[in-house]
All heavy atoms as an XYZ file, in Angstrom:
940
protein
N       0.850     -1.178      0.000
C       0.000      0.000      0.000
C       0.898      1.244      0.000
O       1.799      1.363      0.810
C      -0.911     -0.002      1.237
C      -1.855      1.143      1.188
S      -2.994      1.412      2.568
C      -3.242     -0.086      3.374
N       0.635      2.150     -0.907
C       1.426      3.374     -1.037
C       0.579      4.562     -0.581
O      -0.517      4.772     -1.082
C       1.858      3.557     -2.497
C       2.534      4.858     -2.750
N       3.812      5.131     -2.301
C       2.115      5.977     -3.380
C       4.139      6.361     -2.652
N       3.123      6.891     -3.324
N       1.094      5.322      0.392
C       0.361      6.512      0.836
C       1.209      7.754      0.596
O       2.437      7.698      0.672
C       0.004      6.450      2.339
O       1.204      6.372      3.093
C      -0.881      5.273      2.652
N       0.552      8.848      0.279
C       1.232     10.129      0.142
C       0.264     11.234      0.542
O      -0.942     11.025      0.615
C       1.757     10.345     -1.282
C       0.679     10.490     -2.331
C       1.232     10.766     -3.716
O       2.011     11.719     -3.867
O       0.856     10.030     -4.648
N       0.819     12.405      0.808
C       0.005     13.554      1.183
C       0.224     14.636      0.140
O       1.354     14.931     -0.232
C       0.400     14.075      2.593
C      -0.345     15.342      2.930
C       0.132     13.006      3.636
N      -0.876     15.188     -0.376
C      -0.800     16.274     -1.358
C      -1.420     17.523     -0.770
O      -2.399     17.445     -0.027
C      -1.607     15.918     -2.617
C      -1.026     14.845     -3.467
C      -1.887     14.688     -4.720
C      -1.240     13.680     -5.648
N      -1.506     13.981     -7.035
N      -0.860     18.670     -1.135
C      -1.489     19.936     -0.765
C      -2.536     20.257     -1.826
O      -2.232     20.285     -3.019
C      -0.451     21.059     -0.690
C       0.443     20.884      0.518
O       0.001     20.477      1.585
N       1.718     21.168      0.354
N      -3.765     20.452     -1.367
C      -4.859     20.755     -2.288
C      -5.617     21.981     -1.804
O      -5.544     22.358     -0.629
C      -5.839     19.560     -2.438
C      -5.146     18.359     -3.047
C      -6.476     19.189     -1.111
N      -6.352     22.568     -2.738
C      -7.165     23.738     -2.428
C      -8.631     23.334     -2.552
O      -9.017     22.662     -3.511
C      -6.827     24.830     -3.443
C      -7.275     26.206     -3.054
C      -6.805     27.208     -4.095
O      -7.302     27.224     -5.207
N      -5.834     28.026     -3.731
N      -9.440     23.716     -1.567
C     -10.871     23.426     -1.607
C     -11.515     24.377     -2.605
O     -11.401     25.590     -2.483
C     -11.460     23.612     -0.201
C     -12.971     23.633     -0.145
C     -13.718     22.599     -0.696
C     -13.651     24.671      0.473
C     -15.103     22.607     -0.635
C     -15.027     24.685      0.554
C     -15.749     23.650     -0.005
O     -17.127     23.651      0.055
N     -12.171     23.815     -3.622
C     -12.820     24.655     -4.626
C     -14.300     24.873     -4.328
O     -14.742     25.986     -4.131
C     -12.645     24.063     -6.030
C     -11.211     24.004     -6.563
C     -11.183     23.414     -7.963
C     -10.576     25.389     -6.558
N     -15.072     23.775     -4.305
C     -16.507     23.927     -4.048
C     -17.143     22.586     -3.706
O     -16.593     21.526     -3.968
C     -17.225     24.571     -5.237
C     -17.086     23.803     -6.539
C     -18.038     22.841     -6.907
C     -16.019     24.032     -7.398
C     -17.909     22.138     -8.089
C     -15.891     23.338     -8.596
C     -16.838     22.383     -8.930
O     -16.707     21.679    -10.098
N     -18.340     22.693     -3.136
C     -19.159     21.540     -2.787
C     -20.144     21.347     -3.940
O     -20.968     22.218     -4.199
C     -19.887     21.812     -1.468
C     -20.684     20.630     -0.978
O     -20.919     19.686     -1.755
O     -21.088     20.665      0.195
N     -20.027     20.237     -4.646
C     -20.882     19.988     -5.813
C     -22.077     19.100     -5.469
O     -22.709     18.545     -6.356
C     -20.046     19.347     -6.924
N     -22.401     18.988     -4.185
C     -23.536     18.153     -3.792
C     -23.078     16.770     -3.376
O     -22.773     16.536     -2.224
N     -23.012     15.832     -4.346
C     -22.565     14.478     -4.009
C     -21.055     14.403     -3.853
O     -20.540     13.562     -3.139
C     -23.034     13.491     -5.072
C     -24.533     13.272     -5.034
C     -24.982     12.127     -5.930
O     -24.132     11.331     -6.366
O     -26.193     12.041     -6.166
N     -20.347     15.283     -4.570
C     -18.887     15.321     -4.509
C     -18.422     16.681     -4.011
O     -19.126     17.674     -4.136
C     -18.261     15.119     -5.903
C     -18.340     13.681     -6.377
O     -18.641     12.798     -5.556
O     -18.103     13.453     -7.573
N     -17.212     16.683     -3.462
C     -16.551     17.925     -3.080
C     -15.302     18.015     -3.955
O     -14.574     17.034     -4.095
C     -16.196     17.921     -1.578
C     -15.471     19.195     -1.209
C     -17.462     17.770     -0.749
N     -15.082     19.192     -4.542
C     -14.015     19.335     -5.530
C     -12.825     20.076     -4.930
O     -12.973     21.156     -4.346
C     -14.529     20.068     -6.789
C     -13.427     20.151     -7.851
C     -15.761     19.363     -7.347
N     -11.653     19.469     -5.076
C     -10.386     20.039     -4.636
C      -9.474     20.164     -5.847
O      -9.660     19.471     -6.853
C      -9.720     19.139     -3.592
C     -10.470     19.028     -2.306
C     -11.459     18.068     -2.140
C     -10.199     19.887     -1.251
C     -12.155     17.965     -0.943
C     -10.890     19.788     -0.049
C     -11.873     18.832      0.103
N      -8.459     21.031     -5.761
C      -7.488     21.170     -6.839
C      -6.090     20.898     -6.292
O      -5.693     21.470     -5.281
C      -7.535     22.583     -7.422
C      -6.528     22.808     -8.537
S      -6.531     24.502     -9.131
C      -5.838     25.357     -7.717
N      -5.372     20.013     -6.975
C      -3.992     19.714     -6.619
C      -3.165     20.979     -6.859
O      -3.174     21.539     -7.952
C      -3.486     18.562     -7.501
C      -2.110     18.071     -7.099
O      -1.247     18.902     -6.739
O      -1.892     16.852     -7.173
N      -2.456     21.459     -5.823
C      -1.715     22.709     -5.942
C      -0.450     22.571     -6.786
O       0.151     23.559     -7.168
C      -1.394     23.285     -4.556
C      -2.639     23.764     -3.835
C      -2.377     24.385     -2.476
O      -1.235     24.308     -1.974
O      -3.327     24.952     -1.911
N      -0.043     21.328     -7.095
C       1.144     21.132     -7.924
C       0.807     21.140     -9.410
O       1.420     21.833    -10.203
C       1.816     19.801     -7.576
C       3.011     19.946     -6.680
C       3.625     18.607     -6.344
O       3.887     17.800     -7.268
O       3.834     18.365     -5.154
N      -0.178     20.321     -9.795
C      -0.476     20.180    -11.226
C      -1.856     20.732    -11.618
O      -2.276     20.576    -12.760
C      -0.347     18.710    -11.658
C      -1.333     17.807    -10.928
O      -2.305     18.268    -10.337
N      -1.082     16.508    -10.965
N      -2.549     21.334    -10.683
C      -3.864     21.965    -10.916
C      -4.953     20.990    -11.338
O      -6.001     21.380    -11.814
C      -3.753     23.136    -11.918
C      -2.706     24.135    -11.502
C      -1.501     24.239    -12.173
C      -2.909     24.941    -10.387
C      -0.519     25.139    -11.764
C      -1.939     25.839     -9.962
C      -0.749     25.934    -10.660
O       0.194     26.817    -10.246
N      -4.706     19.709    -11.147
C      -5.699     18.686    -11.467
C      -6.825     18.758    -10.435
O      -6.585     18.957     -9.244
C      -5.008     17.323    -11.399
C      -5.903     16.140    -11.649
C      -5.162     14.814    -11.423
O      -3.914     14.797    -11.474
O      -5.853     13.825    -11.166
N      -8.068     18.597    -10.907
C      -9.192     18.608     -9.979
C      -9.463     17.198     -9.470
O      -9.427     16.236    -10.226
C     -10.443     19.181    -10.650
C     -10.328     20.673    -10.873
C     -11.645     21.307    -11.261
O     -12.670     20.667    -11.322
N     -11.594     22.605    -11.519
N      -9.689     17.106     -8.155
C      -9.959     15.823     -7.514
C     -11.343     15.884     -6.879
O     -11.676     16.852     -6.206
C      -8.908     15.562     -6.427
C      -7.454     15.585     -6.901
C      -6.519     15.843     -5.749
C      -7.130     14.279     -7.577
N     -12.122     14.835     -7.095
C     -13.475     14.776     -6.546
C     -13.501     13.746     -5.421
O     -13.097     12.602     -5.624
C     -14.476     14.377     -7.633
C     -14.599     15.394     -8.724
N     -15.671     16.229     -8.820
C     -13.764     15.725     -9.737
C     -15.504     17.035     -9.866
N     -14.346     16.741    -10.443
N     -13.978     14.172     -4.251
C     -14.134     13.247     -3.134
C     -15.616     13.145     -2.800
O     -16.330     14.153     -2.866
C     -13.388     13.756     -1.893
C     -11.924     13.355     -1.783
C     -11.075     14.209     -2.685
C     -11.462     13.474     -0.371
N     -16.073     11.958     -2.410
C     -17.476     11.825     -2.006
C     -17.781     12.752     -0.825
O     -16.962     12.873      0.097
C     -17.610     10.360     -1.586
C     -16.408      9.673     -2.150
C     -15.340     10.708     -2.302
N     -18.928     13.407     -0.879
C     -19.303     14.381      0.153
C     -19.206     13.781      1.548
O     -18.681     14.409      2.469
C     -20.728     14.900     -0.114
C     -21.096     16.070      0.716
N     -21.534     15.953      2.016
C     -21.067     17.405      0.452
C     -21.765     17.151      2.505
N     -21.495     18.053      1.583
N     -19.671     12.550      1.718
C     -19.678     11.914      3.029
C     -18.297     11.749      3.637
O     -18.136     11.783      4.848
N     -17.281     11.594      2.787
C     -15.936     11.350      3.308
C     -15.275     12.607      3.859
O     -14.281     12.521      4.567
C     -15.052     10.719      2.229
O     -14.752     11.663      1.220
N     -15.802     13.776      3.517
C     -15.197     15.034      3.986
C     -16.203     15.955      4.673
O     -15.904     17.109      4.940
C     -14.499     15.796      2.831
C     -13.301     15.028      2.325
C     -15.462     16.102      1.706
N     -17.391     15.438      4.989
C     -18.450     16.269      5.565
C     -18.007     16.977      6.843
O     -18.288     18.164      7.028
C     -19.702     15.435      5.815
N     -17.301     16.278      7.739
C     -16.853     16.901      8.986
C     -15.873     18.030      8.724
O     -15.917     19.071      9.359
C     -16.201     15.874      9.917
C     -17.225     14.954     10.566
O     -18.433     15.232     10.452
O     -16.803     13.965     11.179
N     -14.971     17.825      7.768
C     -13.963     18.834      7.454
C     -14.589     20.067      6.809
O     -14.123     21.187      7.006
C     -12.902     18.244      6.537
N     -15.655     19.878      6.036
C     -16.279     20.996      5.315
C     -16.716     22.114      6.247
O     -16.713     23.278      5.859
C     -17.492     20.520      4.512
C     -17.200     19.847      3.187
C     -18.496     19.459      2.500
C     -16.358     20.723      2.290
N     -17.092     21.757      7.476
C     -17.517     22.780      8.435
C     -16.431     23.815      8.700
O     -16.722     24.898      9.160
C     -17.864     22.135      9.780
C     -19.128     21.354      9.797
C     -19.480     20.936     11.214
O     -18.571     20.485     11.944
O     -20.645     21.083     11.587
N     -15.182     23.473      8.429
C     -14.075     24.365      8.748
C     -13.282     24.795      7.516
O     -12.229     25.379      7.636
C     -13.145     23.700      9.770
C     -13.843     23.450     11.075
C     -14.413     22.225     11.350
C     -13.982     24.469     12.017
C     -15.089     22.007     12.549
C     -14.653     24.253     13.199
C     -15.206     23.025     13.471
N     -13.816     24.502      6.323
C     -13.125     24.867      5.086
C     -13.775     26.062      4.419
O     -14.987     26.114      4.288
C     -13.145     23.696      4.098
C     -12.268     22.511      4.425
C     -12.442     21.429      3.364
C     -10.818     22.924      4.501
N     -12.947     26.991      3.979
C     -13.438     28.109      3.195
C     -12.982     27.892      1.758
O     -11.901     27.346      1.527
C     -12.869     29.429      3.715
C     -13.436     29.788      5.069
C     -12.926     31.131      5.549
O     -11.736     31.341      5.677
N     -13.844     32.021      5.831
N     -13.799     28.315      0.772
C     -13.366     28.171     -0.621
C     -11.970     28.761     -0.806
O     -11.649     29.803     -0.244
C     -14.418     28.957     -1.396
C     -15.634     28.865     -0.526
C     -15.116     28.902      0.890
N     -11.158     28.075     -1.552
C      -9.756     28.387     -1.852
C      -8.832     28.188     -0.650
O      -7.666     28.527     -0.701
C      -9.576     29.783     -2.468
O      -9.739     30.787     -1.503
N      -9.347     27.595      0.437
C      -8.503     27.252      1.580
C      -7.685     26.006      1.273
O      -8.131     25.123      0.552
N      -6.473     25.950      1.808
C      -5.594     24.807      1.557
C      -5.700     23.777      2.676
O      -5.776     24.131      3.847
C      -4.136     25.273      1.464
O      -3.963     26.043      0.304
N      -5.697     22.512      2.273
C      -5.669     21.392      3.217
C      -4.763     20.320      2.634
O      -4.371     20.393      1.476
C      -7.073     20.785      3.482
C      -7.967     21.737      4.224
C      -7.728     20.315      2.208
N      -4.456     19.327      3.446
C      -3.674     18.201      2.952
C      -4.624     17.048      2.664
O      -5.508     16.745      3.454
C      -2.627     17.800      3.972
C      -1.541     18.849      4.112
C      -0.412     18.387      5.001
O      -0.651     17.765      6.035
N       0.808     18.686      4.602
N      -4.399     16.443      1.505
C      -5.222     15.324      1.060
C      -4.399     14.055      1.182
O      -3.278     13.990      0.668
C      -5.648     15.545     -0.396
C      -6.507     14.461     -1.040
C      -7.861     14.378     -0.348
C      -6.697     14.768     -2.515
N      -4.934     13.075      1.890
C      -4.261     11.791      2.040
C      -4.615     10.918      0.839
O      -5.790     10.719      0.530
C      -4.715     11.112      3.339
C      -4.104      9.759      3.640
C      -2.591      9.882      3.846
C      -4.764      9.149      4.864
N      -3.586     10.441      0.144
C      -3.776      9.579     -1.029
C      -3.311      8.167     -0.664
O      -2.223      7.997     -0.107
C      -2.953     10.089     -2.219
C      -3.225     11.522     -2.622
S      -4.799     11.759     -3.442
C      -4.459     11.043     -5.043
N      -4.125      7.172     -0.961
C      -3.755      5.777     -0.737
C      -3.818      5.069     -2.085
O      -4.874      5.037     -2.718
C      -4.692      5.096      0.290
C      -4.326      3.629      0.461
C      -4.650      5.820      1.618
N      -2.678      4.545     -2.508
C      -2.568      3.894     -3.818
C      -3.118      4.781     -4.934
O      -3.850      4.311     -5.815
C      -3.271      2.529     -3.810
C      -2.537      1.520     -2.937
O      -1.301      1.673     -2.752
O      -3.185      0.590     -2.432
N      -2.800      6.077     -4.875
C      -3.201      7.002     -5.929
C      -4.634      7.482     -5.879
O      -5.077      8.235     -6.731
N      -5.388      7.033     -4.865
C      -6.795      7.454     -4.755
C      -6.959      8.329     -3.514
O      -6.400      8.023     -2.457
C      -7.706      6.233     -4.636
C      -7.739      5.374     -5.885
C      -8.816      4.310     -5.748
C      -8.972      3.526     -7.025
N      -8.105      2.367     -7.099
N      -7.759      9.400     -3.606
C      -7.991     10.267     -2.444
C      -8.686      9.487     -1.330
O      -9.652      8.772     -1.583
C      -8.918     11.365     -2.973
C      -8.939     11.234     -4.451
C      -8.477      9.855     -4.794
N      -8.167      9.605     -0.106
C      -8.734      8.860      1.013
C      -9.327      9.762      2.081
O     -10.041      9.296      2.963
C      -7.668      7.963      1.629
N      -9.033     11.049      2.046
C      -9.584     11.951      3.049
C      -8.699     13.166      3.211
O      -7.595     13.211      2.670
N      -9.204     14.153      3.934
C      -8.429     15.381      4.126
C      -7.925     15.473      5.560
O      -8.543     14.954      6.482
C      -9.246     16.651      3.778
C      -9.589     16.678      2.311
C     -10.488     16.768      4.625
N      -6.780     16.122      5.708
C      -6.198     16.378      7.023
C      -6.261     17.881      7.247
O      -5.653     18.650      6.498
C      -4.762     15.885      7.077
C      -4.653     14.384      6.933
C      -3.212     13.907      6.935
O      -2.334     14.540      6.391
N      -2.990     12.778      7.568
N      -6.997     18.268      8.263
C      -7.147     19.690      8.562
C      -5.927     20.205      9.305
O      -5.272     19.460     10.027
C      -8.402     19.906      9.412
C      -9.714     19.646      8.684
C     -10.859     19.579      9.685
C      -9.985     20.707      7.650
N      -5.628     21.494      9.161
C      -4.519     22.073      9.921
C      -4.862     22.119     11.412
O      -6.022     21.945     11.796
C      -4.392     23.483      9.340
C      -5.714     23.775      8.720
C      -6.283     22.454      8.289
N      -3.862     22.378     12.241
C      -4.069     22.436     13.693
C      -4.967     23.601     14.085
O      -5.650     23.562     15.105
C      -2.733     22.544     14.414
N      -4.962     24.665     13.269
C      -5.872     25.779     13.553
C      -6.261     26.468     12.258
O      -5.513     26.464     11.284
C      -5.221     26.791     14.496
O      -4.191     27.496     13.837
N      -7.472     27.014     12.249
C      -7.957     27.804     11.122
C      -8.537     29.102     11.680
O      -9.015     29.131     12.821
C      -9.041     27.065     10.292
C      -8.464     25.879      9.558
C     -10.206     26.618     11.159
N      -8.457     30.164     10.888
C      -9.053     31.438     11.295
C     -10.368     31.609     10.555
O     -10.405     31.555      9.332
C      -8.119     32.606     10.952
C      -6.934     32.684     11.862
C      -6.102     33.949     11.643
O      -6.591     34.901     10.996
O      -4.958     33.962     12.110
N     -11.428     31.807     11.321
C     -12.755     31.976     10.745
C     -13.445     33.170     11.410
O     -13.033     33.617     12.475
C     -13.587     30.703     10.938
C     -13.027     29.451     10.252
C     -13.763     28.216     10.716
C     -13.126     29.586      8.737
N     -14.510     33.639     10.773
C     -15.255     34.780     11.295
C     -16.528     34.287     11.969
O     -17.211     33.404     11.448
C     -15.609     35.758     10.150
O     -14.389     36.176      9.531
C     -16.346     36.977     10.668
N     -16.855     34.878     13.115
C     -18.094     34.550     13.817
C     -19.246     35.202     13.056
O     -19.300     36.424     12.932
C     -18.060     35.048     15.276
C     -19.392     34.788     15.966
C     -16.920     34.386     16.040
N     -20.142     34.384     12.518
C     -21.278     34.895     11.751
C     -22.421     35.288     12.679
O     -23.156     36.228     12.404
C     -21.754     33.855     10.738
N     -22.544     34.556     13.791
C     -23.669     34.832     14.693
C     -23.379     34.263     16.076
O     -22.939     33.136     16.205
C     -24.919     34.164     14.114
C     -26.197     34.506     14.827
C     -27.393     33.785     14.194
O     -27.371     33.533     12.978
O     -28.313     33.466     14.950
N     -23.636     35.082     17.092
C     -23.547     34.624     18.478
C     -24.300     35.625     19.339
O     -24.608     36.728     18.903
C     -22.077     34.467     18.942
O     -22.079     33.803     20.217
C     -21.353     35.793     19.071
N     -24.614     35.231     20.554
C     -25.269     36.152     21.491
C     -24.325     37.319     21.774
O     -23.106     37.130     21.759
C     -25.536     35.433     22.821
C     -26.344     34.169     22.702
C     -27.828     34.447     22.772
O     -28.248     35.276     23.592
O     -28.565     33.832     21.976
N     -24.845     38.498     22.052
C     -23.952     39.624     22.385
C     -23.116     39.300     23.617
O     -23.577     38.609     24.522
C     -24.911     40.769     22.691
C     -26.223     40.365     22.105
C     -26.248     38.864     22.064
N     -21.888     39.799     23.632
C     -21.002     39.592     24.776
C     -21.452     40.428     25.950
O     -22.122     41.446     25.791
N     -21.090     40.006     27.133
C     -21.423     40.741     28.345
C     -20.160     41.449     28.820
O     -19.179     40.810     29.168
C     -21.955     39.773     29.438
C     -22.310     40.541     30.689
C     -23.150     38.992     28.924
N     -20.183     42.780     28.797
C     -19.007     43.559     29.182
C     -18.667     43.288     30.653
O     -19.538     43.265     31.505
C     -19.283     45.049     28.971
C     -18.057     45.914     29.216
C     -18.323     47.360     28.884
N     -18.653     47.584     27.489
C     -17.777     47.660     26.493
N     -16.499     47.493     26.753
N     -18.156     47.878     25.267
N     -17.383     43.056     30.894
C     -16.934     42.860     32.269
C     -17.116     41.451     32.787
O     -16.736     41.142     33.902
N     -17.714     40.587     31.991
C     -17.911     39.209     32.446
C     -16.613     38.441     32.212
O     -16.253     38.124     31.090
C     -19.065     38.553     31.683
C     -19.559     37.309     32.385
O     -18.765     36.695     33.118
O     -20.733     36.963     32.215
N     -15.892     38.157     33.278
C     -14.580     37.521     33.142
C     -14.557     36.086     33.659
O     -13.498     35.524     33.860
C     -13.516     38.337     33.906
O     -13.938     38.459     35.259
C     -13.321     39.698     33.288
N     -15.725     35.505     33.870
C     -15.753     34.110     34.299
C     -15.155     33.283     33.163
O     -15.649     33.295     32.046
C     -17.202     33.655     34.593
C     -17.231     32.201     35.010
C     -17.814     34.531     35.668
N     -14.066     32.577     33.452
C     -13.285     31.989     32.371
C     -13.878     30.718     31.757
O     -13.600     30.410     30.620
C     -11.871     31.695     32.850
O     -11.926     30.798     33.932
N     -14.689     29.987     32.503
C     -15.142     28.712     31.956
C     -16.572     28.745     31.434
O     -17.141     27.723     31.133
C     -14.973     27.594     32.985
C     -15.756     27.866     34.250
O     -16.334     28.936     34.408
N     -15.779     26.903     35.144
N     -17.169     29.924     31.336
C     -18.522     30.037     30.813
C     -18.420     30.301     29.313
O     -17.673     31.165     28.872
C     -19.301     31.166     31.516
C     -20.682     31.322     30.912
C     -19.405     30.875     33.004
N     -19.167     29.529     28.522
C     -19.111     29.679     27.074
C     -20.512     29.830     26.496
O     -21.508     29.611     27.179
C     -18.414     28.468     26.409
O     -19.166     27.288     26.700
C     -16.979     28.313     26.880
N     -20.533     30.184     25.220
C     -21.787     30.287     24.475
C     -21.524     29.745     23.079
O     -20.372     29.660     22.640
C     -22.254     31.746     24.415
C     -21.248     32.656     23.714
C     -21.678     34.106     23.743
C     -20.603     34.989     23.093
N     -20.968     36.384     23.058
N     -22.580     29.384     22.365
C     -22.425     28.858     21.006
C     -22.203     30.007     20.027
O     -22.794     31.078     20.167
C     -23.671     28.075     20.609
N     -21.329     29.769     19.048
C     -21.101     30.738     17.980
C     -21.136     29.992     16.647
O     -20.495     28.958     16.495
C     -19.759     31.432     18.150
N     -21.897     30.533     15.692
C     -21.935     29.972     14.344
C     -20.896     30.711     13.515
O     -20.889     31.945     13.483
C     -23.333     30.143     13.721
O     -24.291     29.525     14.574
C     -23.392     29.493     12.339
N     -20.015     29.965     12.858
C     -18.944     30.568     12.068
C     -19.383     30.748     10.618
O     -20.400     30.201     10.200
C     -17.694     29.692     12.151
C     -17.250     29.372     13.590
C     -16.032     28.476     13.593
C     -16.978     30.651     14.357
N     -18.611     31.518      9.852
C     -19.001     31.809      8.476
C     -19.045     30.574      7.574
O     -19.629     30.604      6.508
C     -18.115     32.910      7.857
C     -16.624     32.620      7.936
O     -16.233     31.617      8.555
O     -15.859     33.422      7.383
N     -18.469     29.464      8.032
C     -18.524     28.219      7.258
C     -19.715     27.353      7.654
O     -19.937     26.301      7.070
C     -17.236     27.406      7.483
O     -17.112     27.172      8.886
C     -16.020     28.117      6.940
N     -20.448     27.774      8.699
C     -21.592     26.997      9.170
C     -21.297     26.163     10.405
O     -22.203     25.631     11.030
N     -20.025     26.023     10.759
C     -19.661     25.254     11.955
C     -20.129     25.993     13.203
O     -20.192     27.222     13.220
C     -18.151     25.060     12.011
N     -20.436     25.246     14.242
C     -20.819     25.832     15.529
C     -19.803     25.375     16.566
O     -19.542     24.179     16.692
C     -22.241     25.397     15.953
C     -22.595     25.939     17.324
C     -23.261     25.847     14.910
N     -19.206     26.333     17.275
C     -18.252     26.024     18.337
C     -18.623     26.820     19.578
O     -19.317     27.827     19.499
C     -16.783     26.355     17.934
C     -16.327     25.481     16.782
C     -16.614     27.810     17.607
N     -18.156     26.344     20.719
C     -18.348     27.061     21.974
C     -17.238     28.093     22.116
O     -16.063     27.773     21.915
C     -18.328     26.093     23.160
C     -19.524     25.155     23.197
C     -20.830     25.889     23.419
O     -20.947     26.749     24.289
N     -21.833     25.564     22.621
N     -17.600     29.326     22.455
C     -16.622     30.414     22.589
C     -16.826     31.121     23.921
O     -17.903     31.045     24.502
C     -16.753     31.438     21.430
C     -16.495     30.773     20.081
C     -18.114     32.117     21.443
N     -15.795     31.837     24.414
C     -15.961     32.627     25.635
C     -16.998     33.734     25.425
O     -17.267     34.143     24.286
C     -14.575     33.237     25.868
C     -13.637     32.382     25.086
C     -14.420     31.870     23.920
N     -17.545     34.237     26.528
C     -18.609     35.244     26.453
C     -18.188     36.539     25.766
O     -19.024     37.239     25.213
C     -19.128     35.563     27.864
C     -19.817     34.396     28.582
C     -20.201     34.802     29.998
C     -21.030     33.923     27.815
N     -16.884     36.878     25.775
C     -16.459     38.154     25.194
C     -16.380     38.139     23.663
O     -16.179     39.163     23.042
C     -15.113     38.613     25.774
C     -13.983     37.636     25.567
C     -13.341     37.542     24.335
C     -13.563     36.820     26.601
C     -12.300     36.637     24.144
C     -12.527     35.910     26.410
C     -11.896     35.826     25.174
N     -16.525     36.980     23.031
C     -16.467     36.901     21.569
C     -17.795     37.391     20.990
O     -18.861     37.027     21.473
C     -16.164     35.457     21.105
C     -16.289     35.320     19.596
C     -14.781     35.036     21.570
N     -17.703     38.243     19.956
C     -18.900     38.829     19.352
C     -19.011     38.498     17.868
O     -18.042     38.123     17.222
C     -18.873     40.356     19.516
C     -19.029     40.759     20.969
O     -20.000     40.406     21.613
N     -18.055     41.488     21.479
N     -20.208     38.694     17.326
C     -20.434     38.540     15.888
C     -19.461     39.441     15.135
O     -19.259     40.588     15.514
C     -21.893     38.916     15.552
O     -22.763     38.028     16.270
C     -22.166     38.798     14.054
N     -18.837     38.896     14.097
C     -17.886     39.666     13.297
C     -16.437     39.472     13.717
O     -15.518     39.810     12.980
N     -16.205     38.920     14.916
C     -14.834     38.670     15.382
C     -14.197     37.561     14.553
O     -14.866     36.606     14.159
C     -14.816     38.227     16.858
C     -15.078     39.366     17.833
O     -15.197     40.525     17.381
O     -15.170     39.078     19.036
N     -12.878     37.676     14.323
C     -12.092     36.590     13.710
C     -11.520     35.776     14.863
O     -10.934     36.340     15.786
C     -10.943     37.140     12.856
C     -11.358     37.936     11.660
C     -11.675     37.129     10.430
N     -10.539     36.345      9.950
C     -10.678     35.361      9.058
N     -11.862     35.058      8.581
N      -9.628     34.676      8.641
N     -11.715     34.468     14.806
C     -11.201     33.618     15.875
C     -10.398     32.469     15.284
O     -10.565     32.104     14.127
C     -12.332     33.067     16.774
C     -13.303     32.197     15.980
C     -13.055     34.200     17.493
C     -14.296     31.433     16.844
N      -9.511     31.913     16.110
C      -8.756     30.713     15.750
C      -9.488     29.531     16.356
O      -9.844     29.544     17.531
C      -7.350     30.770     16.332
C      -6.340     31.373     15.420
C      -4.953     31.155     15.994
C      -3.926     31.548     14.970
N      -2.592     31.645     15.530
N      -9.657     28.493     15.547
C     -10.388     27.310     15.975
C      -9.538     26.083     15.648
O      -8.875     26.038     14.615
C     -11.735     27.226     15.211
C     -12.479     25.964     15.555
C     -12.595     28.439     15.497
N      -9.572     25.095     16.539
C      -8.954     23.803     16.253
C     -10.031     22.953     15.564
O     -10.976     22.515     16.225
C      -8.499     23.130     17.549
C      -7.877     21.760     17.317
O      -8.164     21.129     16.274
O      -7.125     21.305     18.186
N      -9.912     22.750     14.239
C     -10.979     22.043     13.524
C     -11.058     20.563     13.864
O     -12.099     19.947     13.701
C     -10.609     22.240     12.046
C      -9.143     22.469     12.047
C      -8.831     23.160     13.348
N      -9.964     19.994     14.369
C      -9.983     18.565     14.679
C     -10.759     18.300     15.965
O     -11.389     17.269     16.108
C      -8.558     18.033     14.770
C      -7.855     18.141     13.401
C      -6.418     17.757     13.460
N      -5.656     18.757     14.182
C      -4.345     18.864     14.124
N      -3.650     18.024     13.397
N      -3.703     19.804     14.793
N     -10.694     19.245     16.899
C     -11.436     19.085     18.164
C     -12.658     19.976     18.223
O     -13.379     19.993     19.207
C     -10.501     19.402     19.349
C      -9.377     18.400     19.485
C      -8.518     18.658     20.711
O      -8.912     19.496     21.570
O      -7.452     18.054     20.818
N     -12.869     20.757     17.162
C     -14.019     21.677     17.068
C     -14.081     22.582     18.295
O     -15.112     22.692     18.949
C     -15.325     20.920     16.896
C     -15.359     20.094     15.640
C     -16.697     19.448     15.422
C     -16.670     18.652     14.133
N     -17.966     18.138     13.770
N     -12.914     23.224     18.606
C     -12.913     24.075     19.796
C     -12.209     25.396     19.526
O     -11.309     25.489     18.697
C     -12.285     23.353     20.988
C     -10.815     23.121     20.871
C     -10.209     22.509     22.133
N      -8.798     22.275     21.914
C      -7.850     23.226     22.046
N      -8.186     24.439     22.422
N      -6.592     22.950     21.791
N     -12.633     26.381     20.270
C     -12.073     27.738     20.223
C     -10.660     27.720     20.785
O     -10.400     27.074     21.794
C     -12.982     28.646     21.054
C     -12.430     30.026     21.342
C     -12.630     31.064     20.444
C     -11.726     30.279     22.510
C     -12.148     32.334     20.714
C     -11.235     31.545     22.784
C     -11.452     32.571     21.878
O     -10.967     33.826     22.159
N      -9.727     28.424     20.114
C      -8.361     28.564     20.641
C      -8.149     29.983     21.165
O      -7.787     30.174     22.311
C      -7.306     28.259     19.559
C      -7.441     26.816     19.064
C      -5.903     28.527     20.081
C      -6.586     26.491     17.854
N      -8.371     30.984     20.297
C      -8.133     32.375     20.688
C      -8.746     33.304     19.662
O      -9.205     32.873     18.611
C      -6.628     32.652     20.783
O      -6.043     32.568     19.493
N      -8.681     34.600     19.954
C      -9.031     35.588     18.937
C      -7.929     35.573     17.892
O      -6.773     35.357     18.218
C      -9.142     36.985     19.544
C     -10.461     37.229     20.223
C     -10.566     38.691     20.552
N     -11.941     39.027     20.905
C     -12.244     39.887     21.853
N     -11.298     40.490     22.525
N     -13.498     40.159     22.099
N      -8.265     35.863     16.666
C      -7.252     35.858     15.592
C      -6.600     37.225     15.469
O      -7.126     38.216     15.890
C      -7.906     35.468     14.262
């Protein structure tokens, strides 16, 4: 079994397939939607990810340790609320929902760990 990792760019979600482009030869690669559904929550069009290839066939994507995304919607922050372990849900511009500290507001850029689906810091 031969495995390799390629750097690819996320192009678009075509419904049943998700289309990526090999950054070396610009070849388009189609992966079944189900195989990358979890990763899609944290991918922005033209974002780069690593694609795991097994025997020349795409096997899945490897997300980076952190991605920067924009908070599309969350409850307003409470000024002066410094309780460190209280969180609220925030919907990101990719559609993913993560728990964030109370001081994070709509429109903020945040760093998220896509593998654990958790807030890291403000970007």
